[in-house]
C-alpha positions, 0 to 999 in steps of 0.5 A: 734730788733728796727733797724729791726722794723724801716726798716720794717716800712720804706719799707712798701708798700702802699696798691695798688688800681690797678695793671697792667703791660705794656711791650715794647721791653726790658722795663716794666712799672708797679706800684712798688710791691716789696721792691726791686722796691721801694728801687731802685726807691728811690735811683734813685730819690736821684741820680737825685734830690740830685746828679744831681740837687744840687750836693751832693757829697755822692754817695749813698742815697735815696730820701724820704719825708712824701708824700711817705707814701700815694703814689704809685710809677710808675716804668720803669724797664729795664728787661735786668738788672732788674733795675728801670730806671725811676719813677713817684710818684702818689698821688690819691685824693681817697687815701689822701688829702695831696699833695706835690704841696700844700706845695708850692701852695694854692690849695684850689680852685682847690681841690674843683673841682669835679672829682678824682685828681691825682698828679704827682711828683718826676718824674725822668729817669736815665741819660742813658735812657732819650729818647722818649721810656722811657717817652712814656712808663711812660705816658702809665702807667699814662694813664692806672692808670687814667683809672683804678682809673677814675681820671679826673685831672692830676696835679703837679709841672713842674720844670725849673732849673733856679732862674735867673729873666732875664732867667725867662723873656725869658721863660715867653716870650716863654710861652706867645707867645704860650698862655700857661699861664692861670689866671683862675686856681686861684692857687697861690704860698704860701708866703714863695715860692713867687718871690719878686715883681712877679706881677710887673715882670709879667706885664713887661714880658707881655708888653716887651717880650724878642725877640724870637731869644734871648730866652735863656731858651726854654720851657723844654721838659717835660713841652712842652709835657704837653702843647701839651696834653692840660695842663694849667699852673698857671701864678704865679710860686713858687721859690724852694730854696732847689733845685734851681729851679722854679716850675710851677703849671700844671694841665690837665683835661682828658676831654680836652686832645688833641685827638692826645695824647688821642689816643697815650697814652690812646689808645682811 
């Protein structure tokens, strides 16, 4: 009896604030509205974040943390096999003030800005579906959710799979060349996530950029798409030792969304 009760609590879905479906070819993007949707999304997150990122050997599991209880899951479903093949976790400031990004960054200044804020996290796509179509449909879903909730800001962590300072130098050189870093966000890594002597490294990166031909780690595709849409990236990243990656706080003001992306995803 107790095991059954725990299972029901675990599988409880948050009350959905909005509902929608977007279909294209054999895909549908929607909010998870069944326990099957939710379990498939959490299992996919386990495969990507635990199996691929940190090499866990156990083949079956789920990825879940305390932020999921107030979150909605945006899922991409392959209708041919009835499986979730992509997902985003959405946490809206109209529902909660507890955000995953705040565990790594001090967001006090950012959260004071007026307007509904929507955090994106735990983004993942099955390795067989990492194409433009999957990402495009997920972003169509995000745009629809923002429209229905009147959200102004999108934010979250953009992860880069490296903890090597010389590789980070190459990445920063690329970001600096593209004028992608923004110091005005006033968002800083929390003490336990800071890179030792980072400000010293940052000055060195700015004064001695790595030659473009020697850039070993270009801006990752997902981060690049955020930047093309008009996103800003805080200069100081967070070091995530659990997943062996570096996280960049990224924010996008819908009022500053590039016209190309606004037309492409929001249909305006």
